TORLUM-794890 format. One record per residue (C-alpha): z, y, x negated; residue in three letters; residue number from 1. Coordinates in steps of 0.5 Angstrom, whole numbers. Layout:
tivex c3:Z&c2:Y&c1:X&res:ALA&n:NUM
...
END
This chain:
tivex c3:-81&c2:-85&c1:6&res:UNK&n:1
tivex c3:-86&c2:-90&c1:5&res:UNK&n:2
tivex c3:-86&c2:-95&c1:-2&res:UNK&n:3
tivex c3:-92&c2:-95&c1:-6&res:UNK&n:4
tivex c3:-93&c2:-100&c1:-12&res:UNK&n:5
tivex c3:-97&c2:-97&c1:-18&res:UNK&n:6
tivex c3:-100&c2:-102&c1:-22&res:UNK&n:7
tivex c3:-101&c2:-100&c1:-29&res:UNK&n:8
tivex c3:-96&c2:-95&c1:-29&res:UNK&n:9
tivex c3:-95&c2:-94&c1:-36&res:UNK&n:10
tivex c3:-102&c2:-91&c1:-37&res:UNK&n:11
tivex c3:-104&c2:-84&c1:-37&res:UNK&n:12
tivex c3:-105&c2:-83&c1:-31&res:UNK&n:13
tivex c3:-100&c2:-88&c1:-28&res:UNK&n:14
tivex c3:-93&c2:-86&c1:-32&res:UNK&n:15
tivex c3:-95&c2:-79&c1:-29&res:UNK&n:16
tivex c3:-97&c2:-81&c1:-22&res:UNK&n:17
tivex c3:-91&c2:-85&c1:-21&res:UNK&n:18
tivex c3:-86&c2:-79&c1:-23&res:UNK&n:19
tivex c3:-90&c2:-74&c1:-18&res:UNK&n:20
tivex c3:-90&c2:-79&c1:-12&res:UNK&n:21
tivex c3:-83&c2:-81&c1:-13&res:UNK&n:22
tivex c3:-81&c2:-74&c1:-11&res:UNK&n:23
tivex c3:-83&c2:-76&c1:-4&res:UNK&n:24
tivex c3:-83&c2:-84&c1:-4&res:UNK&n:25
tivex c3:-80&c2:-90&c1:-6&res:UNK&n:26
tivex c3:-84&c2:-92&c1:-12&res:UNK&n:27
tivex c3:-84&c2:-99&c1:-15&res:UNK&n:28
tivex c3:-88&c2:-100&c1:-22&res:UNK&n:29
tivex c3:-92&c2:-106&c1:-25&res:UNK&n:30
tivex c3:-94&c2:-106&c1:-32&res:UNK&n:31
tivex c3:-94&c2:-110&c1:-38&res:UNK&n:32
tivex c3:-90&c2:-105&c1:-42&res:UNK&n:33
tivex c3:-85&c2:-101&c1:-40&res:UNK&n:34
tivex c3:-86&c2:-93&c1:-37&res:UNK&n:35
tivex c3:-79&c2:-91&c1:-39&res:UNK&n:36
tivex c3:-78&c2:-88&c1:-32&res:UNK&n:37
tivex c3:-72&c2:-88&c1:-28&res:UNK&n:38
tivex c3:-76&c2:-92&c1:-23&res:UNK&n:39
tivex c3:-76&c2:-100&c1:-21&res:UNK&n:40
tivex c3:-81&c2:-103&c1:-27&res:UNK&n:41
tivex c3:-83&c2:-111&c1:-26&res:UNK&n:42
tivex c3:-86&c2:-113&c1:-33&res:UNK&n:43
tivex c3:-92&c2:-117&c1:-31&res:UNK&n:44
tivex c3:-100&c2:-117&c1:-30&res:UNK&n:45
tivex c3:-102&c2:-116&c1:-23&res:UNK&n:46
tivex c3:-107&c2:-121&c1:-24&res:UNK&n:47
tivex c3:-102&c2:-127&c1:-24&res:UNK&n:48
tivex c3:-99&c2:-129&c1:-18&res:UNK&n:49
tivex c3:-92&c2:-131&c1:-21&res:UNK&n:50
tivex c3:-91&c2:-124&c1:-24&res:UNK&n:51
tivex c3:-93&c2:-121&c1:-17&res:UNK&n:52
tivex c3:-88&c2:-126&c1:-13&res:UNK&n:53
tivex c3:-82&c2:-121&c1:-17&res:UNK&n:54
tivex c3:-84&c2:-116&c1:-12&res:UNK&n:55
tivex c3:-82&c2:-120&c1:-6&res:UNK&n:56
tivex c3:-76&c2:-116&c1:-5&res:UNK&n:57
tivex c3:-80&c2:-110&c1:-4&res:UNK&n:58
tivex c3:-83&c2:-108&c1:3&res:UNK&n:59
tivex c3:-89&c2:-104&c1:0&res:UNK&n:60
tivex c3:-93&c2:-100&c1:4&res:UNK&n:61
tivex c3:-98&c2:-98&c1:0&res:UNK&n:62
tivex c3:-101&c2:-99&c1:-7&res:UNK&n:63
tivex c3:-105&c2:-95&c1:-12&res:UNK&n:64
tivex c3:-108&c2:-100&c1:-17&res:UNK&n:65
tivex c3:-110&c2:-96&c1:-23&res:UNK&n:66
tivex c3:-109&c2:-103&c1:-28&res:UNK&n:67
tivex c3:-116&c2:-105&c1:-31&res:UNK&n:68
tivex c3:-119&c2:-107&c1:-37&res:UNK&n:69
tivex c3:-124&c2:-101&c1:-39&res:UNK&n:70
tivex c3:-130&c2:-99&c1:-41&res:UNK&n:71
tivex c3:-133&c2:-103&c1:-47&res:UNK&n:72
tivex c3:-129&c2:-109&c1:-45&res:UNK&n:73
tivex c3:-133&c2:-116&c1:-45&res:UNK&n:74
tivex c3:-137&c2:-118&c1:-39&res:UNK&n:75
tivex c3:-132&c2:-124&c1:-38&res:UNK&n:76
tivex c3:-125&c2:-120&c1:-39&res:UNK&n:77
tivex c3:-128&c2:-115&c1:-34&res:UNK&n:78
tivex c3:-129&c2:-121&c1:-29&res:UNK&n:79
tivex c3:-123&c2:-124&c1:-30&res:UNK&n:80
tivex c3:-119&c2:-117&c1:-30&res:UNK&n:81
tivex c3:-122&c2:-113&c1:-25&res:UNK&n:82
tivex c3:-125&c2:-118&c1:-20&res:UNK&n:83
tivex c3:-121&c2:-123&c1:-19&res:UNK&n:84
tivex c3:-114&c2:-120&c1:-22&res:UNK&n:85
tivex c3:-116&c2:-115&c1:-16&res:UNK&n:86
tivex c3:-117&c2:-121&c1:-11&res:UNK&n:87
tivex c3:-110&c2:-124&c1:-13&res:UNK&n:88
tivex c3:-107&c2:-117&c1:-12&res:UNK&n:89
tivex c3:-110&c2:-116&c1:-6&res:UNK&n:90
tivex c3:-109&c2:-122&c1:-2&res:UNK&n:91
tivex c3:-101&c2:-123&c1:-4&res:UNK&n:92
tivex c3:-100&c2:-115&c1:-1&res:UNK&n:93
tivex c3:-104&c2:-117&c1:5&res:UNK&n:94
tivex c3:-101&c2:-123&c1:6&res:UNK&n:95
tivex c3:-94&c2:-119&c1:6&res:UNK&n:96
tivex c3:-96&c2:-113&c1:11&res:UNK&n:97
tivex c3:-99&c2:-107&c1:6&res:UNK&n:98
tivex c3:-105&c2:-104&c1:10&res:UNK&n:99
tivex c3:-106&c2:-98&c1:5&res:UNK&n:100
tivex c3:-109&c2:-99&c1:-2&res:UNK&n:101
tivex c3:-112&c2:-94&c1:-6&res:UNK&n:102
tivex c3:-117&c2:-97&c1:-12&res:UNK&n:103
tivex c3:-118&c2:-94&c1:-18&res:UNK&n:104
tivex c3:-126&c2:-95&c1:-19&res:UNK&n:105
tivex c3:-130&c2:-91&c1:-24&res:UNK&n:106
tivex c3:-136&c2:-87&c1:-24&res:UNK&n:107
tivex c3:-139&c2:-93&c1:-29&res:UNK&n:108
tivex c3:-140&c2:-97&c1:-23&res:UNK&n:109
tivex c3:-147&c2:-94&c1:-22&res:UNK&n:110
tivex c3:-149&c2:-97&c1:-29&res:UNK&n:111
tivex c3:-148&c2:-90&c1:-33&res:UNK&n:112
tivex c3:-146&c2:-93&c1:-40&res:UNK&n:113
tivex c3:-153&c2:-96&c1:-41&res:UNK&n:114
tivex c3:-159&c2:-91&c1:-44&res:UNK&n:115
tivex c3:-163&c2:-95&c1:-39&res:UNK&n:116
tivex c3:-160&c2:-93&c1:-33&res:UNK&n:117
tivex c3:-164&c2:-88&c1:-29&res:UNK&n:118
tivex c3:-160&c2:-85&c1:-22&res:UNK&n:119
tivex c3:-164&c2:-87&c1:-16&res:UNK&n:120
tivex c3:-162&c2:-80&c1:-12&res:UNK&n:121
tivex c3:-159&c2:-73&c1:-15&res:UNK&n:122
tivex c3:-153&c2:-72&c1:-14&res:UNK&n:123
tivex c3:-151&c2:-79&c1:-15&res:UNK&n:124
tivex c3:-148&c2:-81&c1:-8&res:UNK&n:125
tivex c3:-142&c2:-85&c1:-7&res:UNK&n:126
tivex c3:-145&c2:-91&c1:-6&res:UNK&n:127
tivex c3:-150&c2:-91&c1:-11&res:UNK&n:128
tivex c3:-152&c2:-98&c1:-12&res:UNK&n:129
tivex c3:-150&c2:-101&c1:-18&res:UNK&n:130
tivex c3:-155&c2:-101&c1:-24&res:UNK&n:131
tivex c3:-151&c2:-104&c1:-30&res:UNK&n:132
tivex c3:-153&c2:-108&c1:-35&res:UNK&n:133
tivex c3:-147&c2:-109&c1:-40&res:UNK&n:134
tivex c3:-141&c2:-112&c1:-35&res:UNK&n:135
tivex c3:-136&c2:-106&c1:-35&res:UNK&n:136
tivex c3:-139&c2:-102&c1:-29&res:UNK&n:137
tivex c3:-141&c2:-109&c1:-26&res:UNK&n:138
tivex c3:-134&c2:-111&c1:-25&res:UNK&n:139
tivex c3:-132&c2:-105&c1:-22&res:UNK&n:140
tivex c3:-137&c2:-105&c1:-17&res:UNK&n:141
tivex c3:-135&c2:-112&c1:-15&res:UNK&n:142
tivex c3:-128&c2:-110&c1:-14&res:UNK&n:143
tivex c3:-131&c2:-106&c1:-9&res:UNK&n:144
tivex c3:-134&c2:-111&c1:-6&res:UNK&n:145
tivex c3:-128&c2:-115&c1:-6&res:UNK&n:146
tivex c3:-124&c2:-110&c1:-2&res:UNK&n:147
tivex c3:-130&c2:-109&c1:2&res:UNK&n:148
tivex c3:-129&c2:-117&c1:4&res:UNK&n:149
tivex c3:-122&c2:-117&c1:5&res:UNK&n:150
tivex c3:-123&c2:-111&c1:10&res:UNK&n:151
tivex c3:-128&c2:-115&c1:14&res:UNK&n:152
tivex c3:-122&c2:-120&c1:14&res:UNK&n:153
tivex c3:-117&c2:-115&c1:17&res:UNK&n:154
tivex c3:-120&c2:-109&c1:20&res:UNK&n:155
tivex c3:-113&c2:-105&c1:20&res:UNK&n:156
tivex c3:-113&c2:-105&c1:13&res:UNK&n:157
tivex c3:-115&c2:-97&c1:10&res:UNK&n:158
tivex c3:-118&c2:-98&c1:3&res:UNK&n:159
tivex c3:-120&c2:-92&c1:-1&res:UNK&n:160
tivex c3:-124&c2:-94&c1:-8&res:UNK&n:161
tivex c3:-125&c2:-87&c1:-12&res:UNK&n:162
tivex c3:-130&c2:-88&c1:-17&res:UNK&n:163
tivex c3:-126&c2:-84&c1:-22&res:UNK&n:164
tivex c3:-129&c2:-79&c1:-28&res:UNK&n:165
tivex c3:-126&c2:-79&c1:-34&res:UNK&n:166
tivex c3:-119&c2:-76&c1:-34&res:UNK&n:167
tivex c3:-116&c2:-73&c1:-40&res:UNK&n:168
tivex c3:-109&c2:-70&c1:-41&res:UNK&n:169
tivex c3:-110&c2:-62&c1:-40&res:UNK&n:170
tivex c3:-110&c2:-59&c1:-47&res:UNK&n:171
tivex c3:-114&c2:-66&c1:-50&res:UNK&n:172
tivex c3:-121&c2:-64&c1:-45&res:UNK&n:173
tivex c3:-127&c2:-64&c1:-51&res:UNK&n:174
tivex c3:-131&c2:-58&c1:-50&res:UNK&n:175
tivex c3:-136&c2:-57&c1:-45&res:UNK&n:176
tivex c3:-142&c2:-61&c1:-47&res:UNK&n:177
tivex c3:-148&c2:-58&c1:-50&res:UNK&n:178
tivex c3:-156&c2:-60&c1:-50&res:UNK&n:179
tivex c3:-156&c2:-67&c1:-54&res:UNK&n:180
tivex c3:-160&c2:-74&c1:-54&res:UNK&n:181
tivex c3:-159&c2:-79&c1:-49&res:UNK&n:182
tivex c3:-154&c2:-84&c1:-52&res:UNK&n:183
tivex c3:-149&c2:-89&c1:-48&res:UNK&n:184
tivex c3:-144&c2:-86&c1:-43&res:UNK&n:185
tivex c3:-147&c2:-79&c1:-43&res:UNK&n:186
tivex c3:-146&c2:-78&c1:-36&res:UNK&n:187
tivex c3:-139&c2:-80&c1:-36&res:UNK&n:188
tivex c3:-139&c2:-75&c1:-42&res:UNK&n:189
tivex c3:-141&c2:-69&c1:-38&res:UNK&n:190
tivex c3:-137&c2:-72&c1:-32&res:UNK&n:191
tivex c3:-129&c2:-70&c1:-34&res:UNK&n:192
tivex c3:-123&c2:-69&c1:-31&res:UNK&n:193
tivex c3:-116&c2:-67&c1:-33&res:UNK&n:194
tivex c3:-110&c2:-70&c1:-32&res:UNK&n:195
tivex c3:-107&c2:-65&c1:-27&res:UNK&n:196
tivex c3:-114&c2:-66&c1:-22&res:UNK&n:197
tivex c3:-114&c2:-74&c1:-23&res:UNK&n:198
tivex c3:-106&c2:-73&c1:-20&res:UNK&n:199
tivex c3:-108&c2:-69&c1:-14&res:UNK&n:200
tivex c3:-114&c2:-75&c1:-13&res:UNK&n:201
tivex c3:-109&c2:-81&c1:-12&res:UNK&n:202
tivex c3:-104&c2:-77&c1:-9&res:UNK&n:203
tivex c3:-108&c2:-74&c1:-3&res:UNK&n:204
tivex c3:-112&c2:-81&c1:-2&res:UNK&n:205
tivex c3:-105&c2:-85&c1:-2&res:UNK&n:206
tivex c3:-102&c2:-79&c1:3&res:UNK&n:207
tivex c3:-108&c2:-79&c1:7&res:UNK&n:208
tivex c3:-107&c2:-81&c1:15&res:UNK&n:209
tivex c3:-108&c2:-88&c1:16&res:UNK&n:210
tivex c3:-115&c2:-89&c1:18&res:UNK&n:211
tivex c3:-118&c2:-97&c1:18&res:UNK&n:212
tivex c3:-124&c2:-98&c1:14&res:UNK&n:213
tivex c3:-127&c2:-98&c1:7&res:UNK&n:214
tivex c3:-129&c2:-93&c1:3&res:UNK&n:215
tivex c3:-133&c2:-91&c1:-3&res:UNK&n:216
tivex c3:-131&c2:-84&c1:-6&res:UNK&n:217
tivex c3:-134&c2:-80&c1:-12&res:UNK&n:218
tivex c3:-128&c2:-77&c1:-15&res:UNK&n:219
tivex c3:-129&c2:-72&c1:-20&res:UNK&n:220
tivex c3:-130&c2:-64&c1:-20&res:UNK&n:221
tivex c3:-135&c2:-60&c1:-17&res:UNK&n:222
tivex c3:-138&c2:-58&c1:-23&res:UNK&n:223
tivex c3:-140&c2:-61&c1:-29&res:UNK&n:224
tivex c3:-137&c2:-61&c1:-36&res:UNK&n:225
tivex c3:-143&c2:-58&c1:-39&res:UNK&n:226
tivex c3:-145&c2:-51&c1:-43&res:UNK&n:227
tivex c3:-152&c2:-51&c1:-41&res:UNK&n:228
tivex c3:-155&c2:-51&c1:-34&res:UNK&n:229
tivex c3:-156&c2:-58&c1:-31&res:UNK&n:230
tivex c3:-162&c2:-58&c1:-30&res:UNK&n:231
tivex c3:-165&c2:-58&c1:-37&res:UNK&n:232
tivex c3:-160&c2:-63&c1:-39&res:UNK&n:233
tivex c3:-162&c2:-68&c1:-34&res:UNK&n:234
tivex c3:-170&c2:-66&c1:-36&res:UNK&n:235
tivex c3:-168&c2:-67&c1:-43&res:UNK&n:236
tivex c3:-165&c2:-74&c1:-42&res:UNK&n:237
tivex c3:-170&c2:-77&c1:-36&res:UNK&n:238
tivex c3:-176&c2:-72&c1:-36&res:UNK&n:239
tivex c3:-180&c2:-72&c1:-30&res:UNK&n:240
tivex c3:-177&c2:-79&c1:-28&res:UNK&n:241
tivex c3:-171&c2:-75&c1:-24&res:UNK&n:242
tivex c3:-171&c2:-70&c1:-19&res:UNK&n:243
tivex c3:-167&c2:-64&c1:-21&res:UNK&n:244
tivex c3:-169&c2:-59&c1:-16&res:UNK&n:245
tivex c3:-162&c2:-59&c1:-13&res:UNK&n:246
tivex c3:-159&c2:-56&c1:-19&res:UNK&n:247
tivex c3:-164&c2:-51&c1:-20&res:UNK&n:248
tivex c3:-162&c2:-48&c1:-13&res:UNK&n:249
tivex c3:-157&c2:-41&c1:-14&res:UNK&n:250
tivex c3:-150&c2:-44&c1:-15&res:UNK&n:251
tivex c3:-152&c2:-51&c1:-17&res:UNK&n:252
tivex c3:-154&c2:-49&c1:-24&res:UNK&n:253
tivex c3:-147&c2:-53&c1:-27&res:UNK&n:254
tivex c3:-146&c2:-57&c1:-21&res:UNK&n:255
tivex c3:-144&c2:-64&c1:-22&res:UNK&n:256
tivex c3:-149&c2:-70&c1:-23&res:UNK&n:257
tivex c3:-144&c2:-74&c1:-17&res:UNK&n:258
tivex c3:-144&c2:-71&c1:-10&res:UNK&n:259
tivex c3:-137&c2:-69&c1:-9&res:UNK&n:260
tivex c3:-138&c2:-68&c1:-1&res:UNK&n:261
tivex c3:-134&c2:-74&c1:2&res:UNK&n:262
tivex c3:-128&c2:-72&c1:-3&res:UNK&n:263
tivex c3:-128&c2:-66&c1:1&res:UNK&n:264
tivex c3:-129&c2:-68&c1:8&res:UNK&n:265
tivex c3:-124&c2:-75&c1:7&res:UNK&n:266
tivex c3:-118&c2:-72&c1:2&res:UNK&n:267
tivex c3:-120&c2:-64&c1:3&res:UNK&n:268
tivex c3:-120&c2:-64&c1:-4&res:UNK&n:269
tivex c3:-125&c2:-60&c1:-8&res:UNK&n:270
tivex c3:-124&c2:-59&c1:-16&res:UNK&n:271
tivex c3:-127&c2:-54&c1:-20&res:UNK&n:272
tivex c3:-125&c2:-56&c1:-27&res:UNK&n:273
tivex c3:-125&c2:-51&c1:-32&res:UNK&n:274
END
């Protein structure tokens, strides 16, 4: 049995994930609000070293880092919390011997929240560069770079950055998106996943066999959350500026805008969102 630390344990994913993993692991939670679970809980901020010191009595084998400021945050908050906070958390755990890090990045790391975003390739690969203009996606990309930097320092670390799509409670998914004009976050709106599938992603990642290295993995369903064929939706947004031939092939008409091959190959997971 391993000991897993979960940051952001009082959130939608964190609370459900902590309860699920506690069936087979020792789980320790850290969050500002009580997750109301019968599990060890540290009230605190993952970005504050004095709060992290409250974890000194635990031998942490792995961390699932969910806590963050989310989309729409101020640039300053994104940098202070998602970047510097992650640096603080990772440095503390590394110094205490933790070797497995599962980090909640975001598909927004590519810069999709802006209407000026134009993907360089479709489907969007796992390590598509950051083209963000607004701060949140940039902060998640820099979080990934923090993990890359520390993995270079200690090549024994096993780091998985999950570029997670939007996740909603199973009974609260919005209807599949129909044809509409390009708006901020439009690409995120057609890349959705329910809570059950999100829990499976994090469970597979933290329980995957130890593998030194740093990986970025698109973590979303293989199908887009749309009512119209993807080629039509993407051409409606970007015209001839993008190559949609992949989505015109038989069987790919409703495929995700994100390449999820690595999710299958690394974690053995194929998600069909229904």
